[in-house]
Structure formats: C-alpha cells, structure tokens
N, C-alpha and C positions, 0 to 999 in steps of 0.2 A: 368413364366408359371410354375406347380409343378411337384415339381418330383418324377416320378413313384415308389412306393417302390421297394426294390432286390427280387431276385428273392428269394422261398426258396429255400433250398432246401429239397433233395429228402428223402421219408423216406419208410418205407417197411406197412405203413399201409395199405397203396393200392397197393399197386406192385400183381399182378398173382400166383409170386411163390411161396407168403403166404400162411402156412395153420392155420387155427388156430385148435384144437387141443379141438371139445366139446366129446370127447363117457368120461364116469363116468370115465368108466374100467381103469387102461393106458396098450398102448398098443404100439410095433415094430413095426418101419418100415422106413423101408428105416437107417437101419444102426443104427436107440439112438431108447432109449421107453421113449413114447411120453403123457404126463403127460396129468390130467385132466385144458383148462382152459391157458396153455402157447402155443402160435407159432412158425409157427418152419419155416429154409429158403430153400425149396426143392429141393431150384439149383443143389445145390454142389451135386454128388452122391452121398454122406452123408447126409441124413438133418442134420440143427444147430441149436439149439435154436437162437430164437428174444428174448431182452433182451426189455427193455421197453423204453432205450433209443434209437433204433434203429428204434420206430416205433414213441416214440411220433420224437427225434431232427435231425436223418441224419440219411442213408444208415451206416452199417458198413465198415469199410479200405477192409474186405474179402471179400466182394460180386465179385458173379461174375458179374454182366453188367457190377458193372465201371474200365470205359478204364482208362491206369495211361500211359501217360499223357495225357490230353484234346485234342479232336478231332477238332484245328479248320477248319472254311472252309467260304467260304467271299464269297458274294454271290452278279451279276454286273448287267446292264441288257444285254441281247447275243447280239443283233446291235444297230451302230448307230442310223440306223430303230424307233427300240424300242424306245431308247433315248427322240431321238428330238417328236415322236410323246404324250411321256409323256410330256412332256415341254412343248409343243402345248398344250396338255389338259387338264394339270391342268393350266394351267399360271395363275400368277389373284387370286386366291384359295387364301382365307386368312390363311388356313394348310397345310401340308404336307398332303396327302390320303397316307396310306400303300401299299403295294408293293404288288404287283399280282404275285406269283411264275411262273404266263405261263410266263412272260420279260423277266427273269432271270435268270441268268447259273451259272452255279457255275466257278467263272475266280477263286477258291484261296481255295487249302489241305492247310492244315498242322499242327504244333503242338503249345499248350498253356498251358503254367503249373497251371493258373490265373484258377479257376472251372466261373461258370455263376456269381454266388452270388460277390466272389470277384472284377473280373474284371465291373461288375455294382458297387462296393464298389469304388473305387478304380482309376474309371472314376474321382470324385467331386475330384483330385487329382493332377493326372497325365492329360497326354495326351494317346490318343491311342496306337497313333504308337512307344509313351514309353511302352504299356502296352502288346503287340503285335506283336513288331517288323519291323512294316508292315506298310502303309499309307493304313488307306481307306477312300475311296474318297467319299462324301452327297451321299446319297440315293442309298447307300452300303445294305443289309446285309452282319447282322458276325453269323454265328454260333458260338458256345459255346457244346461243346456235351461234358460228362462225361462218354453214357456210361446208365445212368441213366434216365436221360430224358434230352431230347436239348431242350438250351432258344436260339430268337433268337434277336436280336437287332436291329432298322433301326436306320442310320444314318442322320440327317435330317444335314442343314445351322445350328441349335443352337445345335444339339450336338444330343444323341441318343436316339432315345426309345424303351419301350419292345414294338417286335413286334410279338404278342402269335400265328397270324391262317395264318403262312409264312408257305405250301405247299411246304416246300423239297426233297420232293423227286419228285416231281410234278420239281423242277431248275433244277435238279440234271440229270429230260433226257434231257434238253432242251442241248444247244452244242454252245459258245460263234460264234459268226460270225463280221468279220467284223472290231476287236479289234485282234490290233496285239497279247498286254496283256495288264493284269490289268494295269501292273504299269505304262502307257503315260501319259508323265503331260500334251498334251493337252486338253484330258479330265479333264471337270470340273463341 
C-alpha cells in the first residue's frame, strides 16, 4: 500500500487575516506604515509585516491563531450499536471505508507536543502509543489541531491514513453512549 504524503505546513498565503497592500502610496493603518506590494497580518492589535517565508513555507511562531501545545482529540464510535452496525455493513469489503462523523463522538481530549506533520513522519519509525501517550484503537479518528488547520488521521488495522473529509464539529455534538471509557480492553 502506497503511503500518502505528509500534511503540509499551514502558510499565511490563504489566511483570511492576510492583507495585501495594493495601493501605490504608502499608508498608515493599524499602527503600521504599509507599503505597496507587501503583505501584512491584521489579526493582532497592531498589524505585522509578513516575510516571504511566512507566505511560502509556514506560518510564523508569533501567529495569534497558533496553539501551544497542540490539541489532541480522539474520536470513536458513539455507541456499541453503531460499532456493531458499522462492522456488519462493511464486512467483506476489500477496503475500510472512511468514517462518518454522525457515527463518532469525542472519546478523549488532551494535548500533544507534535504537529500533524511531525506525527505523520514519526509514525514511520515509532508506534502511535509512544507518540501520543495513549492507546488508540482501530477505526478511531485522531485529530491534531495546531490552531491553524486541524488534521485528521484514521487508524485502520493496517495503520493510519489521512482523513480530510471528517466533520469534527458534528462528531463533537454527539455523546458517548454505552462505553464506560475509551480505554476499555474488551473493545477491539
């Protein structure tokens, strides 16, 4: 099975708070003199000049959207009935279908020192239990949110795959029913 590419670092190029100054004359706005052809971040109280590396490589460390440490959320089937139904419906499939948020609920929330890209790259050499500090069951969805762009990973029996279409807001509205806690050993 071919491994997917690592998640890209979030850049300021597509950020809604980015302002490109296209007026030929310099102008003072939000406490900063803005010049023609330059990009600025307008999210902080005082605007900040964006360098070319912020637009091309990754968002700067001072970005107000960035979370330190990153938020780690693990989603699992919201009830034992949905777990059994999903297993029966997908029995005999040659592949594992991607998860549907309506069947999942948040089972664990914590913090992680790893960015989504670091997590994906370290999975090649280390186990997920060592990286996250918690055992992740098969068919779970792992979300790592650095504040810039959340990234989702779906754990199958073969390993992890990227899951870009998971609706975390919908899954967070669901409640866990019937599971005592996520770390039960009898659920496989």
